[in-house]
C-alpha positions, 0 to 999 in steps of 0.5 A: 929333765922333762920327766922331773918337771912333770912329777913336780908339777903333777897332781899326785897325792891329793888324798894325802894332802900333797902340794907341789913345790911350785904351788906352795911357792906361789902361796896357793896351797890354801886355795888348793885345799879349799877346792879339794874340800869343795869337791869332797863335799859335792861327792858326799852330797851326790852319794847321799842323794844316790843312797836316798833314792835307793841306789847302791852303786853309781852304775845303777843310778840315773845320770841326773842324780850322779851328776848333780852338784858338779 
């Protein structure tokens, strides 16, 4: 039973837009999607900054650039 509870309340499937049943029942799916959109936008901006500085990968990039907008 504990395993089932963990699966239901977990955050699996965010890339495919999965919303757990408790989140959906609480009516918070729109809030969850908005948070996901904000995180994706921040990641895009970090990637843009990194690429504009000429860094190809996150490992080459100074921490100041990699952690901006988080």
